[in-house]
TIZARO-396587 format. One record per residue: residue number from 1; x, y, z of N, C-alpha, C in turn. Coordinates in steps of 0.05 Angstrom, whole numbers, always signed. Last residue first. Layout:
BEGIN
@doza NUM, nx X, ny Y, nz Z, cax X, cay Y, caz Z, cx X, cy Y, cz Z
...
END
This chain:
BEGIN
@doza 90, nx +309, ny +1159, nz -807, cax +336, cay +1172, caz -807, cx +336, cy +1197, cz -822
@doza 89, nx +260, ny +1137, nz -816, cax +263, cay +1153, caz -792, cx +289, cy +1169, cz -793
@doza 88, nx +268, ny +1105, nz -861, cax +252, cay +1129, caz -864, cx +255, cy +1148, cz -840
@doza 87, nx +297, ny +1063, nz -838, cax +310, cay +1080, caz -858, cx +295, cy +1106, cz -861
@doza 86, nx +257, ny +1040, nz -806, cax +281, cay +1051, caz -793, cx +295, cy +1070, cz -812
@doza 85, nx +222, ny +1023, nz -845, cax +213, cay +1042, caz -826, cx +237, cy +1056, cz -813
@doza 84, nx +253, ny +984, nz -871, cax +244, cay +1008, caz -886, cx +236, cy +1030, cz -867
@doza 83, nx +257, ny +947, nz -830, cax +282, cay +960, caz -839, cx +275, cy +985, cz -854
@doza 82, nx +206, ny +929, nz -826, cax +217, cay +943, caz -803, cx +242, cy +958, cz -811
@doza 81, nx +203, ny +904, nz -877, cax +185, cay +926, caz -870, cx +196, cy +943, cz -847
@doza 80, nx +240, ny +863, nz -871, cax +245, cay +884, caz -891, cx +227, cy +908, cz -886
@doza 79, nx +215, ny +833, nz -831, cax +241, cay +845, caz -826, cx +247, cy +867, cz -846
@doza 78, nx +167, ny +818, nz -857, cax +166, cay +833, caz -832, cx +192, cy +847, cz -827
@doza 77, nx +187, ny +788, nz -901, cax +171, cay +812, caz -905, cx +170, cy +830, cz -881
@doza 76, nx +211, ny +746, nz -873, cax +228, cay +764, caz -891, cx +213, cy +790, cz -896
@doza 75, nx +167, ny +724, nz -849, cax +188, cay +735, caz -832, cx +206, cy +754, cz -848
@doza 74, nx +138, ny +706, nz -894, cax +126, cay +726, caz -875, cx +148, cy +739, cz -858
@doza 73, nx +174, ny +669, nz -915, cax +166, cay +692, caz -931, cx +155, cy +714, cz -913
@doza 72, nx +175, ny +632, nz -873, cax +200, cay +645, caz -882, cx +193, cy +671, cz -897
@doza 71, nx +122, ny +615, nz -874, cax +133, cay +628, caz -850, cx +158, cy +644, cz -857
@doza 70, nx +118, ny +591, nz -923, cax +102, cay +615, caz -918, cx +113, cy +630, cz -894
@doza 69, nx +152, ny +548, nz -915, cax +159, cay +568, caz -935, cx +144, cy +594, cz -930
@doza 68, nx +122, ny +520, nz -877, cax +149, cay +529, caz -870, cx +158, cy +551, cz -889
@doza 67, nx +76, ny +508, nz -907, cax +74, cay +525, caz -883, cx +101, cy +536, cz -875
@doza 66, nx +99, ny +474, nz -945, cax +87, cay +499, caz -954, cx +84, cy +518, cz -930
@doza 65, nx +113, ny +431, nz -912, cax +134, cay +446, caz -926, cx +123, cy +473, cz -935
@doza 64, nx +61, ny +415, nz -895, cax +81, cay +423, caz -876, cx +103, cy +440, cz -889
@doza 63, nx +38, ny +400, nz -944, cax +26, cay +422, caz -928, cx +46, cy +433, cz -908
@doza 62, nx +72, ny +358, nz -957, cax +70, cay +381, caz -974, cx +59, cy +405, cz -959
@doza 61, nx +60, ny +322, nz -915, cax +87, cay +333, caz -918, cx +87, cy +358, cz -935
@doza 60, nx +6, ny +311, nz -927, cax +13, cay +324, caz -901, cx +41, cy +336, cz -903
@doza 59, nx +12, ny +287, nz -978, cax -4, cay +311, caz -975, cx +4, cy +326, cz -949
@doza 58, nx +42, ny +241, nz -966, cax +52, cay +261, caz -985, cx +38, cy +288, cz -981
@doza 57, nx +5, ny +215, nz -933, cax +31, cay +223, caz -922, cx +44, cy +245, cz -940
@doza 56, nx -36, ny +206, nz -969, cax -41, cay +224, caz -947, cx -15, cy +233, cz -934
@doza 55, nx -15, ny +166, nz -1001, cax -18, cay +193, caz -1013, cx -23, cy +214, cz -991
@doza 54, nx +33, ny +124, nz -969, cax +5, cay +132, caz -974, cx +4, cy +161, cz -985
@doza 53, nx +87, ny +119, nz -966, cax +71, cay +95, caz -969, cx +43, cy +102, cz -978
@doza 52, nx +142, ny +157, nz -990, cax +115, cay +156, caz -980, cx +101, cy +130, cz -986
@doza 51, nx +203, ny +189, nz -980, cax +190, cay +164, caz -989, cx +162, cy +163, cz -975
@doza 50, nx +230, ny +252, nz -1005, cax +218, cay +235, caz -984, cx +206, cy +210, cz -997
@doza 49, nx +245, ny +286, nz -1044, cax +266, cay +271, caz -1031, cx +256, cy +251, cz -1011
@doza 48, nx +201, ny +314, nz -1060, cax +209, cay +292, caz -1077, cx +232, cy +275, cz -1065
@doza 47, nx +197, ny +356, nz -1022, cax +179, cay +333, caz -1020, cx +189, cy +309, cz -1037
@doza 46, nx +236, ny +394, nz -1038, cax +237, cay +381, caz -1011, cx +221, cy +355, cz -1011
@doza 45, nx +222, ny +407, nz -1090, cax +250, cay +400, caz -1084, cx +252, cy +385, cz -1057
@doza 44, nx +168, ny +422, nz -1084, cax +175, cay +397, caz -1099, cx +203, cy +388, cz -1092
@doza 43, nx +175, ny +471, nz -1059, cax +161, cay +450, caz -1045, cx +168, cy +423, cz -1058
@doza 42, nx +202, ny +500, nz -1098, cax +215, cay +496, caz -1072, cx +201, cy +473, cz -1057
@doza 41, nx +163, ny +500, nz -1138, cax +189, cay +487, caz -1143, cx +203, cy +481, cz -1116
@doza 40, nx +124, ny +532, nz -1114, cax +118, cay +504, caz -1120, cx +144, cy +489, cz -1124
@doza 39, nx +149, ny +581, nz -1114, cax +144, cay +568, caz -1088, cx +139, cy +538, cz -1093
@doza 38, nx +151, ny +590, nz -1169, cax +175, cay +590, caz -1153, cx +171, cy +576, cz -1127
@doza 37, nx +97, ny +589, nz -1185, cax +115, cay +568, caz -1194, cx +141, cy +567, cz -1177
@doza 36, nx +40, ny +599, nz -1160, cax +66, cay +612, caz -1155, cx +86, cy +590, cz -1161
@doza 35, nx -15, ny +595, nz -1205, cax +3, cay +583, caz -1186, cx +28, cy +599, cz -1183
@doza 34, nx -74, ny +634, nz -1211, cax -48, cay +627, caz -1221, cx -32, cy +614, cz -1198
@doza 33, nx -140, ny +635, nz -1232, cax -122, cay +630, caz -1209, cx -96, cy +621, cz -1221
@doza 32, nx -187, ny +642, nz -1262, cax -165, cay +661, caz -1264, cx -147, cy +660, cz -1240
@doza 31, nx -224, ny +604, nz -1267, cax -227, cay +621, caz -1243, cx -205, cy +642, cz -1242
@doza 30, nx -205, ny +578, nz -1312, cax -231, cay +591, caz -1313, cx -235, cy +611, cz -1290
@doza 29, nx -157, ny +557, nz -1292, cax -157, cay +576, caz -1314, cx -183, cy +592, cz -1315
@doza 28, nx -176, ny +523, nz -1252, cax -159, cay +545, caz -1245, cx -158, cy +566, cz -1267
@doza 27, nx -205, ny +486, nz -1283, cax -219, cay +503, caz -1264, cx -203, cy +527, cz -1255
@doza 26, nx -162, ny +463, nz -1311, cax -183, cay +477, caz -1326, cx -198, cy +496, cz -1307
@doza 25, nx -134, ny +439, nz -1267, cax -121, cay +459, caz -1284, cx -142, cy +476, cz -1299
@doza 24, nx -173, ny +403, nz -1249, cax -164, cay +424, caz -1231, cx -151, cy +447, cz -1248
@doza 23, nx -177, ny +369, nz -1293, cax -200, cay +384, caz -1284, cx -192, cy +408, cz -1267
@doza 22, nx -125, ny +348, nz -1293, cax -134, cay +364, caz -1316, cx -158, cy +381, cz -1308
@doza 21, nx -127, ny +320, nz -1245, cax -108, cay +341, caz -1248, cx -116, cy +360, cz -1271
@doza 20, nx -165, ny +281, nz -1260, cax -170, cay +300, caz -1238, cx -152, cy +324, cz -1240
@doza 19, nx -136, ny +253, nz -1299, cax -161, cay +267, caz -1306, cx -168, cy +288, cz -1285
@doza 18, nx -94, ny +233, nz -1266, cax -88, cay +250, caz -1289, cx -113, cy +266, cz -1298
@doza 17, nx -120, ny +201, nz -1228, cax -105, cay +224, caz -1220, cx -101, cy +243, cz -1243
@doza 16, nx -187, ny +183, nz -1251, cax -159, cay +177, caz -1246, cx -144, cy +203, cz -1240
@doza 15, nx -249, ny +193, nz -1216, cax -230, cay +200, caz -1237, cx -202, cy +190, cz -1230
@doza 14, nx -285, ny +185, nz -1176, cax -277, cay +161, caz -1191, cx -257, cy +167, cz -1213
@doza 13, nx -261, ny +237, nz -1135, cax -282, cay +218, caz -1140, cx -272, cy +193, cz -1154
@doza 12, nx -233, ny +286, nz -1129, cax -225, cay +266, caz -1149, cx -247, cy +246, cz -1155
@doza 11, nx -268, ny +348, nz -1126, cax -258, cay +324, caz -1113, cx -252, cy +304, cz -1135
@doza 10, nx -276, ny +418, nz -1119, cax -270, cay +395, caz -1136, cx -259, cy +372, cz -1120
@doza 9, nx -285, ny +463, nz -1089, cax -301, cay +440, caz -1083, cx -295, cy +415, cz -1100
@doza 8, nx -252, ny +503, nz -1110, cax -247, cay +494, caz -1083, cx -262, cy +468, cz -1076
@doza 7, nx -276, ny +509, nz -1160, cax -249, cay +500, caz -1158, cx -243, cy +488, cz -1131
@doza 6, nx -325, ny +530, nz -1144, cax -325, cay +505, caz -1158, cx -297, cy +492, cz -1157
@doza 5, nx -308, ny +578, nz -1123, cax -320, cay +558, caz -1105, cx -320, cy +531, cz -1118
@doza 4, nx -292, ny +603, nz -1170, cax -272, cay +598, caz -1149, cx -283, cy +577, cz -1129
@doza 3, nx -340, ny +606, nz -1199, cax -318, cay +590, caz -1209, cx -297, cy +584, cz -1188
@doza 2, nx -403, ny +599, nz -1166, cax -379, cay +615, caz -1170, cx -356, cy +597, cz -1179
@doza 1, nx -457, ny +566, nz -1196, cax -436, cay +566, caz -1175, cx -413, cy +583, cz -1184
END
């Protein structure tokens, strides 16, 4: 199985959270996948301020925050690209 596919298909199953996290880290190293720590910090800053009753609530909030950050990054990229085009035209 391709290392990247193995990483994507990892599930916690009967492992404790700590063991599962270690497995994910090992799989990421083997698949040569790096985390964007700057973005992760921004997500953690928002998510850690919330109170959660279920892990699914935390997951959904994290996905929501990540989506918002990606939208901001995309809009910054789009506006800087259009600015570069305008500067080149001058």
